VEXNU-340037 format. One line per field, with one value per residue: x, y negated, z of N, C-alpha, C in turn; residue number from 1. Coordinates in steps of 0.02 Angstrom, whole numbers, padded with zeros to 5 digits. Each point is the difference from the previous one (the first is absolute). Layout:
! VEXNU-340037
n_px: [X_...];
n_py: [Y_...];
n_pz: [Z_...];
ca_px: [X_...];
ca_py: [Y_...];
ca_pz: [Z_...];
c_px: [X_...];
c_py: [Y_...];
c_pz: [Z_...];
num: [NUM_...];
//
This chain:
! VEXNU-340037
n_px: [01193_00074_-00033_00022_-00049_00042_-00036_-00025_00014_-00041_00025_00054_-00042_-00041_00054_00023_-00070_-00020_00063_-00002_-00055_00055_00041_00006_00064_-00044_00045_-00047_00027_00015_00044_-00062_00031_-00043_00001_00067_-00004_-00044_00037_00055_-00047_-00028_00034_-00027_-00039_-00046_-00026_-00024_00000_-00023_00036_00012_00012_00052_00029_00045_00022_00041_00051_00031_00051_00051_00029_-00001_00066_-00038_-00007_00074_00024_00001_-00046_-00035_00016_-00052_00023_-00045_00045_-00019_00008_-00007_-00015_-00001_00031_-00026_-00044_00023_00035_-00061_-00023_00049_00018_-00062_00032_-00020_00045_-00047_00005_-00078_00005_-00065_-00009_-00070_00057_-00035_-00023_00050_00044_-00050_00000_-00024_-00045_-00036_-00001_-00018_-00023_-00037_00040_00003_00041_-00011_-00002_-00051_-00050_-00064_-00058_-00046_-00073_00029_-00041_00029_-00023_00044_-00031_00048_00038_-00044_-00031_-00023_-00023_-00009_00009_00058_-00029_-00031_00025_-00007_00044_00025_00052_00052_00054_00022_00049_-00060_00042_-00016_-00047_00022_00032_-00024_00006_00064_00008_-00007_00033_00032_-00010_00004_00031_00012_-00029_00036_-00043_00053_00022_00034_00039_-00010_00051_-00003_00015_00032_-00024_-00028_00056_00020_-00052_00024_00075_-00027_-00021_00064_00036_-00040_-00007_00061_00030_-00031_00021_00062_-00016_-00047_00034_-00013_-00048_00005_-00065_00024_00077_-00034_-00016_00054_-00037_-00002_-00005_-00048_-00014_00006_-00041_-00037_00011_-00013_-00051_-00020_00016_-00020_-00038_-00008_00007_-00033_-00029_00018_-00021_-00047_-00054_-00030_-00057_-00034_00007_00052_-00030_-00030_00048_-00029_-00003_00063_00015_-00041_00016_00071_00045_-00025_-00042_00048_00018_-00052_-00041_00058_00047_00019_00043_00019_-00067_00011_00062_-00032_-00048_00065_00010_00002_00057_-00009_-00031_-00018_00051_-00029_-00043_-00043_00051_00004_-00075_-00007_00034_-00045_-00046_00047_00025_-00057_-00006_-00036_-00043_00006_-00020_-00049_00044_00026_-00074_-00013_00056_-00023_-00058_00015_00040_-00033_-00040_00060_00035_-00072_-00010_00075_-00018_-00051_00049_00041_-00048_-00025_00058_-00030_-00054];
n_py: [-00944_00005_00029_-00010_00041_-00041_00058_00065_-00048_-00027_-00057_00035_00027_-00045_-00033_00056_00001_-00070_00005_00044_-00021_-00050_00070_-00031_00011_00025_-00010_00048_-00038_00049_-00018_-00008_00053_-00017_-00077_00002_00059_-00040_-00055_00034_00026_-00058_-00044_-00056_00014_-00046_-00020_-00026_-00073_00022_00038_-00007_00066_-00021_00060_00011_00015_-00005_-00030_00033_-00030_00041_00017_-00073_00026_00040_-00072_-00021_-00025_-00056_-00013_00037_-00026_00018_-00045_00040_-00017_00018_-00050_00055_00019_-00064_-00015_00046_-00029_-00051_00038_00033_-00060_-00033_00071_00002_-00042_00011_00000_00039_00023_-00014_-00038_00017_-00053_00016_00013_00028_-00062_-00025_-00029_00018_-00052_-00036_00046_-00013_-00067_00026_00019_-00041_-00005_-00041_-00003_00065_-00047_00025_-00033_00009_00002_00033_-00019_00052_00027_00032_00062_00031_00044_00015_00024_00020_-00033_-00025_-00056_-00007_-00047_-00003_-00050_-00072_-00021_00042_-00028_-00043_-00029_-00014_-00026_00044_-00010_00025_00059_-00052_00053_-00012_00057_-00058_-00023_00025_-00007_-00084_00004_00023_-00048_-00040_00024_00013_-00052_-00009_-00027_-00040_-00029_-00047_00000_-00065_00008_-00027_00053_-00040_-00046_00036_00011_-00077_-00022_00042_-00017_-00059_00040_00031_-00038_-00035_00037_00028_-00044_-00050_00023_-00004_-00069_-00034_00029_-00054_00019_-00024_00026_00045_-00010_00003_00058_00008_-00057_00044_00056_-00044_-00012_00064_00008_-00054_00014_00062_-00016_-00042_00049_00036_-00059_-00019_00067_00023_-00056_00039_00055_-00064_00020_-00033_00037_-00014_00063_-00035_-00030_00063_00036_-00018_-00063_-00001_00017_-00042_-00032_00035_00027_-00029_-00044_00005_00010_-00045_00054_-00014_00053_-00040_00007_-00049_00002_00008_-00029_-00057_-00002_00010_-00040_-00051_00001_-00052_-00062_-00006_00037_00015_00007_00009_00059_-00005_-00019_00043_00047_-00015_00007_00060_00035_-00017_00029_00037_-00024_00069_-00017_00004_-00018_-00028_-00031_-00014_-00014_-00028_-00001_-00026_-00042_-00039_-00012_-00028_-00024_-00003_-00026_-00034_-00041_-00015_-00014_-00032_-00041_-00017_-00032_-00033_-00008];
n_pz: [02118_00043_00034_00058_00022_00051_00006_00008_00050_00030_00017_00024_00035_00010_00026_00043_00021_00026_00020_00033_00019_-00011_00038_00052_-00015_00042_00047_00022_00067_00043_00063_-00001_00034_00060_-00009_00004_00030_00033_-00016_00004_00052_00022_-00011_-00029_00059_-00041_00045_-00047_-00017_-00064_00046_-00062_-00014_00007_-00048_00020_-00050_00048_-00038_00028_00054_00040_-00059_00018_00026_00009_-00013_00018_-00057_00045_-00033_00041_00067_00002_00042_00016_00054_00052_00028_00069_-00052_00013_00048_00025_-00034_00013_00065_00004_-00019_00040_-00001_00016_00047_-00049_-00051_-00019_00051_00002_00054_00004_00063_00009_00027_00061_00026_00034_-00026_-00021_-00033_00066_00018_-00063_00001_00054_-00036_-00030_-00061_00047_-00062_00032_00043_-00016_00009_00051_-00024_00015_-00048_-00017_00024_00036_00020_00030_-00039_-00022_-00017_-00043_00043_-00052_00037_-00067_00045_-00032_-00033_-00003_-00054_-00005_-00035_00038_-00035_00030_-00036_00042_-00063_-00015_-00032_-00064_-00043_-00072_00032_00034_-00059_-00014_00038_-00011_-00045_00042_00049_-00054_-00030_00062_-00025_00025_00027_-00038_00056_-00024_00050_-00003_00007_00053_00001_00032_-00026_-00043_00017_00018_-00053_-00022_00033_-00011_-00057_-00028_00029_-00041_-00045_-00024_00054_-00028_-00065_00013_00029_-00040_-00052_00002_-00056_-00070_-00017_00053_-00019_-00065_00027_00035_00041_00062_-00048_-00041_00048_00003_-00058_00039_00074_-00030_-00053_00031_00046_-00043_-00015_00078_00013_-00043_00036_00056_-00051_00010_00007_-00050_00026_-00051_00016_00000_-00042_-00026_00042_00051_-00041_-00013_00055_00032_-00044_-00015_00038_00064_-00027_-00029_00060_00002_-00022_-00030_00019_00044_-00041_00050_-00014_-00073_00013_00051_-00044_-00036_00059_-00034_-00005_00013_-00046_00070_-00012_-00052_00048_00029_00010_-00064_-00022_00052_-00028_-00045_00027_00015_-00084_-00037_00045_-00025_00050_00027_00058_-00040_-00044_00053_00012_-00059_-00006_00064_-00012_-00060_00027_00037_-00046_-00031_00059_00012_-00054_00026_00058_-00042_-00050_00061_00024_-00069_-00019_00062_-00025];
ca_px: [00003_00001_-00014_-00013_-00035_00014_-00044_-00051_-00079_-00062_00022_00053_-00042_-00051_00050_00018_-00051_-00025_00049_00003_-00067_-00002_00060_00076_00048_00007_00007_-00024_00034_-00032_00040_-00033_-00005_-00064_-00028_00019_-00020_-00077_-00012_00025_-00023_-00085_-00010_-00022_-00069_00009_-00075_-00015_-00041_-00078_-00018_00025_00060_00055_00042_00057_00068_00046_00057_00018_00050_00035_00068_-00002_00055_-00020_-00046_00012_00014_-00072_-00023_-00044_-00001_-00051_-00002_-00058_00005_-00005_00059_00039_00038_00035_00071_00034_-00017_00036_00061_-00010_00006_00064_00031_-00034_-00015_00052_00018_-00062_-00046_-00007_-00033_-00061_-00050_-00052_-00047_-00028_00058_00061_00066_00014_00031_00070_00021_00020_00052_00066_00012_00010_00004_-00066_-00033_-00041_-00062_-00070_-00047_-00064_-00055_-00060_-00051_-00033_-00008_-00017_00008_00020_-00039_00029_00073_-00003_-00055_00010_-00065_00023_-00047_-00009_00029_00013_00070_00044_00080_00041_00063_00053_00054_00026_00042_-00049_00026_-00042_00040_-00057_00002_-00061_-00059_00001_-00025_-00067_-00045_-00020_-00048_-00064_-00014_-00020_-00051_00045_00015_00057_00030_00077_00012_00055_00034_00001_-00042_-00034_-00055_-00028_00009_-00034_-00072_-00028_00018_-00045_-00056_00012_00027_-00058_-00036_00016_-00004_-00069_-00059_00036_-00010_-00078_-00031_-00044_00004_00004_-00065_-00018_00025_-00029_-00062_-00003_00030_00084_00036_00014_00033_00077_00033_00007_00061_00058_00031_00022_00060_00044_-00008_00040_00072_00014_00027_00061_00051_00015_-00046_-00060_-00038_-00082_-00033_00034_-00047_-00065_00017_-00055_-00051_00017_-00010_-00075_-00048_00022_00017_-00027_-00072_00022_00004_-00056_00006_00048_00042_00081_00063_00000_-00067_00012_00045_-00037_-00053_00022_00051_00066_00036_-00027_00065_-00016_00071_00021_-00061_-00007_00058_00044_-00017_00008_00070_00020_-00031_00031_00050_-00018_-00028_-00062_-00033_-00045_-00042_-00057_00039_00047_-00037_-00011_00060_00011_-00057_00015_00064_-00028_-00041_00043_00014_-00046_00007_00048_-00017_-00047_00028_00056_-00036_-00017_00055_00019_-00053];
ca_py: [-00011_00052_-00029_00041_-00045_00022_00002_00032_-00009_-00016_-00056_00025_00063_-00044_-00024_00056_00031_-00050_-00011_00081_00024_-00047_00011_-00026_00061_-00008_00050_-00041_00020_-00007_00039_00055_00055_00023_-00035_00015_00065_-00008_-00045_00040_00067_-00007_-00065_-00032_-00026_-00064_-00034_-00058_-00052_00015_00072_00065_00022_00026_00034_-00010_00042_-00036_00029_-00016_00025_-00032_-00037_-00055_00003_00044_-00024_-00030_-00071_-00025_-00079_-00039_00052_-00038_00023_00008_00023_-00046_-00049_00010_00055_-00049_00007_00082_00027_-00040_00015_00056_-00002_-00033_00018_-00004_-00062_00003_-00063_-00021_00033_-00053_00024_-00037_00000_-00036_00013_-00059_-00016_-00041_00035_00062_-00008_-00009_00062_00050_-00042_00008_00078_00001_-00080_-00064_-00019_00034_00015_-00040_00016_-00032_00037_00033_00007_00068_00049_00077_00035_00067_00047_00071_00028_-00005_-00036_-00077_-00042_-00071_-00059_-00065_-00065_-00047_-00022_00059_00008_-00051_00020_-00048_00013_-00009_-00064_-00057_-00010_00038_00051_00031_00057_00011_00015_00064_00025_-00017_00041_00059_00008_-00016_00074_00040_-00024_-00037_-00078_-00011_-00072_-00003_-00062_-00044_-00044_00045_00062_-00002_-00025_00047_00041_-00036_00002_00068_-00003_-00026_00045_00060_-00026_-00023_00044_00069_00019_00002_00059_00062_00011_00009_00056_-00031_-00014_-00065_-00033_-00003_-00059_-00054_-00022_-00002_-00088_-00014_00020_-00045_-00062_00034_00007_-00072_-00016_00026_-00033_-00074_00010_00026_-00040_-00033_00043_-00018_-00064_-00020_00029_-00057_00026_-00042_00003_-00011_00035_-00014_-00059_00019_00073_00029_00009_00045_00076_00015_-00022_00027_00057_00070_00022_00048_00068_00037_00067_00031_-00018_-00049_00039_00007_00047_00074_00016_00016_00055_00043_00024_-00018_-00081_-00072_-00045_-00055_-00022_-00032_-00052_-00051_-00015_-00044_-00077_-00018_-00018_-00066_-00061_-00006_-00028_-00078_-00020_00003_00036_00058_00043_00028_00059_00038_00058_00034_00039_00040_00034_00052_00048_00047_00043_00064_00021_00041_00065_00033_00038_00044_00058_00026_00042_00052_00067_00043_00020];
ca_pz: [00071_00050_00070_00045_00066_00052_00065_-00031_00046_-00042_-00039_-00050_-00042_-00024_-00061_-00040_-00028_-00061_-00059_-00039_-00051_-00051_-00047_00040_00029_00085_00038_00070_00043_00048_00034_00038_-00043_-00011_-00042_-00051_-00014_-00002_-00053_-00046_-00032_-00003_-00041_00046_-00008_00012_00014_-00028_00027_-00010_00042_-00046_00012_-00061_00011_-00024_00003_00016_00035_00079_00030_00047_-00014_-00066_-00042_-00047_-00049_-00055_00003_00005_-00007_00063_00047_00060_00079_00038_00057_00061_00002_00047_-00043_-00068_00012_-00011_-00064_-00031_-00012_-00032_-00086_-00013_-00043_-00058_-00041_-00056_-00033_-00028_00058_00074_00046_00012_00033_00012_00064_00045_00057_-00025_00005_-00061_-00057_00016_00013_-00049_-00032_00041_-00039_-00073_-00012_00017_-00072_-00032_00052_-00006_00043_-00004_00055_-00029_00029_00005_00065_00007_00057_-00020_00048_00027_-00018_-00062_-00009_00030_-00026_-00041_00015_-00055_00024_-00049_-00008_-00033_00026_-00018_00024_-00034_00041_00072_00012_-00031_-00065_-00052_-00015_-00041_00009_00061_-00064_-00008_00061_00010_-00061_00026_00044_-00044_-00024_00046_00025_00051_-00025_00024_-00007_00005_00044_-00019_00065_00072_00015_00066_-00014_-00001_00050_00055_00009_00014_00072_00047_00007_00043_00062_00033_00009_00022_00057_00032_-00012_00033_00084_00011_-00044_-00047_-00057_-00015_00019_00066_00014_-00026_00042_00070_00010_00028_-00041_-00026_00050_00005_-00060_-00030_00018_-00033_-00060_00013_00017_-00036_-00043_00031_-00018_-00078_-00008_00029_-00035_-00082_-00057_-00023_-00039_00020_00032_00059_00023_00053_00000_00031_-00049_-00058_00030_00015_-00055_-00064_00016_00042_-00040_-00046_00024_00006_00049_-00006_00057_-00009_-00007_00083_00048_-00015_00027_00058_00015_-00021_00044_-00043_00016_-00053_-00011_00030_00017_-00056_-00020_00053_00039_-00044_00026_00056_-00005_-00053_00033_00077_-00010_-00010_00058_-00011_00045_-00031_00048_-00030_-00039_00048_00051_-00038_-00012_00051_-00014_-00054_00013_00052_-00034_-00020_00053_00009_-00065_-00002_00055_-00033_-00038_00042_00051_-00030_-00013_00067_00013];
c_px: [-00006_-00015_00004_-00027_00012_-00045_-00079_-00076_-00043_00017_00044_-00021_-00038_00040_00028_-00047_-00017_00062_00012_-00053_00002_00038_00070_00025_00017_00015_00004_00082_-00020_00014_-00067_-00003_-00069_-00040_00039_-00021_-00070_-00018_00033_-00028_-00078_-00002_-00022_-00085_00002_-00095_00024_-00031_-00067_-00031_00016_00067_00041_00066_00073_00069_00061_00075_00030_00067_00019_00055_-00002_00052_-00011_-00053_00032_-00002_-00085_00002_-00020_-00004_-00061_-00002_-00064_-00008_-00024_00048_00046_00046_00029_00074_00017_-00038_00040_00068_00003_-00003_00059_00030_-00055_-00017_00058_-00007_-00070_-00062_-00015_-00049_-00054_-00025_-00051_-00018_-00013_00061_00046_00063_00023_00043_00092_00050_00021_00074_00077_00019_00014_00001_-00053_-00023_-00037_-00064_-00046_-00045_-00054_-00045_-00040_-00060_-00023_-00010_-00015_00005_00003_-00051_00034_00068_-00014_-00088_00007_-00069_00030_-00066_00001_00040_00013_00069_00062_00070_00029_00073_00056_00076_00015_00038_-00035_00029_-00050_00042_-00060_-00010_-00059_-00066_-00021_-00049_-00074_-00051_00005_-00040_-00074_-00006_-00041_-00067_00016_00009_00062_00022_00064_00005_00057_00028_-00003_-00052_-00021_-00059_-00063_00008_-00030_-00051_-00027_-00006_-00058_-00070_00025_00008_-00076_-00058_00013_00010_-00065_-00048_00036_-00021_-00070_-00030_-00048_00015_00022_-00076_-00008_00047_-00029_-00075_00014_00044_00066_00044_00023_00054_00068_00041_00021_00071_00055_00021_00023_00083_00052_00011_00060_00081_00010_00022_00059_00053_00014_-00047_-00056_-00031_-00091_-00027_00022_-00050_-00058_00012_-00067_-00067_00037_-00014_-00074_-00046_00031_00031_-00035_-00060_00023_00007_-00067_-00016_00058_00053_00066_00049_00027_-00027_00010_00060_00001_-00031_00037_00061_00068_00029_-00032_00061_-00009_00080_00011_-00059_00005_00052_00051_-00021_00036_00080_00031_-00030_00051_00057_-00001_-00039_-00077_-00043_-00046_-00033_-00041_00040_00037_-00051_-00026_00050_00022_-00063_00015_00067_-00037_-00043_00055_00016_-00040_00008_00050_-00013_-00055_00013_00043_-00058_-00032_00048_00027_-00058_-00007];
c_py: [00058_-00038_00040_-00044_00039_-00003_00013_-00012_-00043_-00046_00029_00055_-00035_-00020_00043_00040_-00034_-00005_00062_-00002_-00052_00019_-00010_00050_-00026_00061_-00028_00039_00011_00047_00048_00064_00040_-00028_00029_00061_-00006_-00031_00046_00060_-00022_-00065_-00053_-00030_-00066_-00028_-00056_-00043_00012_00050_00060_00025_00024_00035_-00032_00045_-00046_00023_-00020_00043_-00040_-00033_-00031_00010_00062_-00010_-00025_-00084_-00026_-00079_-00031_00046_-00047_00040_-00005_00034_-00047_-00050_00021_00055_-00031_00021_00063_00016_-00049_00031_00079_00000_-00034_00035_00011_-00070_-00023_-00070_-00049_-00016_-00065_00042_-00031_00014_-00037_00036_-00055_-00035_-00034_00051_00064_-00022_-00013_00071_00048_-00036_00024_00079_-00011_-00058_-00056_-00017_00054_00027_-00048_00007_-00060_00021_00037_00004_00060_00029_00079_00021_00072_00043_00070_00009_-00032_-00028_-00088_-00031_-00065_-00051_-00050_-00056_-00043_-00035_00055_-00002_-00064_00019_-00046_00023_-00030_-00081_-00052_-00042_00035_00059_00038_00067_00018_00005_00075_00030_00005_00036_00072_00014_-00018_00052_00050_-00046_-00048_-00086_-00019_-00071_00001_-00073_-00026_-00051_00038_00057_00002_-00038_00050_00056_-00011_-00002_00068_00015_-00026_00038_00067_-00021_-00010_00069_00068_00027_-00004_00060_00066_00000_00006_00059_-00042_00003_-00071_-00031_-00015_-00051_-00079_-00009_-00011_-00066_00012_00024_-00048_-00062_00039_-00003_-00066_-00018_00043_-00025_-00061_00012_00022_-00054_-00053_00018_-00018_-00064_-00008_00035_-00030_00040_-00044_00035_-00004_00034_-00015_-00062_00019_00072_00041_00012_00053_00071_00008_-00005_00019_00056_00066_00014_00059_00051_00046_00042_00037_00003_-00025_00053_00015_00035_00061_00028_00029_00075_00064_00009_-00030_-00054_-00044_-00023_-00058_-00046_-00062_-00058_-00039_-00003_-00037_-00064_-00014_-00016_-00062_-00050_-00032_-00055_-00077_-00034_-00014_00052_00056_00026_00051_00052_00045_00045_00055_00070_00042_00040_00065_00068_00046_00056_00058_00036_00048_00062_00058_00052_00060_00061_00046_00053_00071_00063_00022_00043_00095];
c_pz: [00049_00073_00048_00067_00074_00052_-00032_00043_-00045_-00058_-00069_-00047_-00051_-00082_-00052_-00052_-00064_-00050_-00026_-00047_-00049_-00054_00014_00027_00075_00026_00102_00028_00064_00064_00046_-00060_-00020_-00055_-00079_-00030_-00028_-00066_-00067_-00024_-00004_-00031_00069_-00023_00030_-00007_-00037_00020_-00004_00021_-00040_00029_-00055_00035_-00033_00011_00010_-00007_00064_00008_00056_-00008_-00064_-00048_-00055_-00052_-00069_-00005_00003_-00020_00060_00056_00052_00058_00026_00054_00066_00004_00039_-00043_-00070_-00010_-00026_-00066_-00049_-00016_-00033_-00071_-00022_-00070_-00079_-00050_-00066_-00038_-00013_00054_00039_00047_00030_00058_00016_00093_00042_00039_-00014_00002_-00054_-00047_00025_00021_-00051_-00029_00051_-00028_-00075_-00026_-00014_-00065_-00028_00042_-00020_00064_-00016_00038_-00047_00047_-00012_00060_-00017_00066_00009_00045_-00012_-00047_-00064_-00025_00026_-00028_-00019_00013_-00059_00036_-00051_-00007_00000_00039_-00020_00026_-00052_00040_00059_-00001_-00043_-00077_-00042_-00019_-00051_00009_00048_-00057_-00005_00068_00010_-00066_00019_00042_-00026_-00038_00049_00026_00065_-00028_00025_-00024_00016_00038_-00014_00062_00051_00005_00084_00008_00003_00056_00063_-00003_00000_00081_00035_00005_00042_00070_00054_-00007_00023_00062_00033_-00004_00031_00068_-00003_-00032_-00049_-00083_-00012_00011_00063_00033_-00013_00043_00058_00003_00044_-00042_-00040_00023_00013_-00063_-00026_00041_-00004_-00063_00024_00020_-00060_-00062_00031_-00018_-00068_-00015_00022_-00032_-00073_-00039_00006_-00066_00020_00058_00088_00033_00030_-00010_00025_-00057_-00057_00033_-00005_-00062_-00055_00010_00032_-00035_-00056_00037_00016_00071_00012_00051_-00028_00016_00072_00026_-00031_00026_00072_00008_-00031_00044_-00039_00034_-00038_-00015_00026_00009_-00067_-00006_00081_00043_-00028_00019_00067_00004_-00042_00051_00068_-00038_-00008_00066_-00019_00041_-00051_00047_-00033_-00037_00063_00034_-00059_-00016_00060_00012_-00052_00045_00059_-00020_-00028_00048_00030_-00048_00023_00064_00014_-00026_00036_00053_-00043_-00007_00056_00021_-00007];
num: [1_2_3_4_5_6_7_8_9_10_11_12_13_14_15_16_17_18_19_20_21_22_23_24_25_26_27_28_29_30_31_32_33_34_35_36_37_38_39_40_41_42_43_44_45_46_47_48_49_50_51_52_53_54_55_56_57_58_59_60_61_62_63_64_65_66_67_68_69_70_71_72_73_74_75_76_77_78_79_80_81_82_83_84_85_86_87_88_89_90_91_92_93_94_95_96_97_98_99_100_101_102_103_104_105_106_107_108_109_110_111_112_113_114_115_116_117_118_119_120_121_122_123_124_125_126_127_128_129_130_131_132_133_134_135_136_137_138_139_140_141_142_143_144_145_146_147_148_149_150_151_152_153_154_155_156_157_158_159_160_161_162_163_164_165_166_167_168_169_170_171_172_173_174_175_176_177_178_179_180_181_182_183_184_185_186_187_188_189_190_191_192_193_194_195_196_197_198_199_200_201_202_203_204_205_206_207_208_209_210_211_212_213_214_215_216_217_218_219_220_221_222_223_224_225_226_227_228_229_230_231_232_233_234_235_236_237_238_239_240_241_242_243_244_245_246_247_248_249_250_251_252_253_254_255_256_257_258_259_260_261_262_263_264_265_266_267_268_269_270_271_272_273_274_275_276_277_278_279_280_281_282_283_284_285_286_287_288_289_290_291_292_293_294_295_296_297_298_299_300_301_302_303_304_305_306_307_308_309_310_311_312_313_314_315_316_317_318_319];
//
């Protein structure tokens, strides 16, 4: 099995390290030359969920076309980079190549399918969580449920069993989705839309959000709006019956004292994924005539935080 992982940030590097350690032929693909040079020369240091630290030697390049024929390309970039990442891999997709996305947010599979054949696109979700600590240093928080994926077009495909076996060999629990892959994507979306923006604005960890009653009320309103939009999109699954309970009782407790990814982005002065999360709920809600005032407000707040970041950077550059 020959694999390329596009994006050597926290989660991409985690998958790369675990698969490499299991003997899989993995090459990381990264456009940041600083990260490429750092990992190529010094390897990757990863703090494991139990607190121990491991060192990994990873192959890494900024040119996916230099790798050769691939079985799987995993896209592990932020949602706002999905289109450019998909365009960059187009020539590397051979007759046996599949393209996998377990990114957060909506629209990633559609964007990938605009550049590669839709019958080669597979997608789903992962419960694994990591945070970057430096160019070649990450903290792997673990996560229950591993990875779940299926074909974008909903077709059953025996080749997916090979990929599941590959992840299992690396200690990553793998599940193949049969039917509509949008269901697990939307299930995770309920949690991401309800939690990520709140953490980004408040600076709270998971436990702090749970302990704050006004925040629990806000999360409830956000989750209920997502559920209403999901139903308008024609989806029907169990978590839509009690979206707030799903978030507050099942997903957020797993965050514990860790920082949610959007908070990590804000603290690192990086652009967030608000456009593929809350802003997408607002857009879809407007399409279906479903009110989304809480998601609209949180979108405005996060975008304002991003604008302040840009103004501060411009001010510092002039100083």
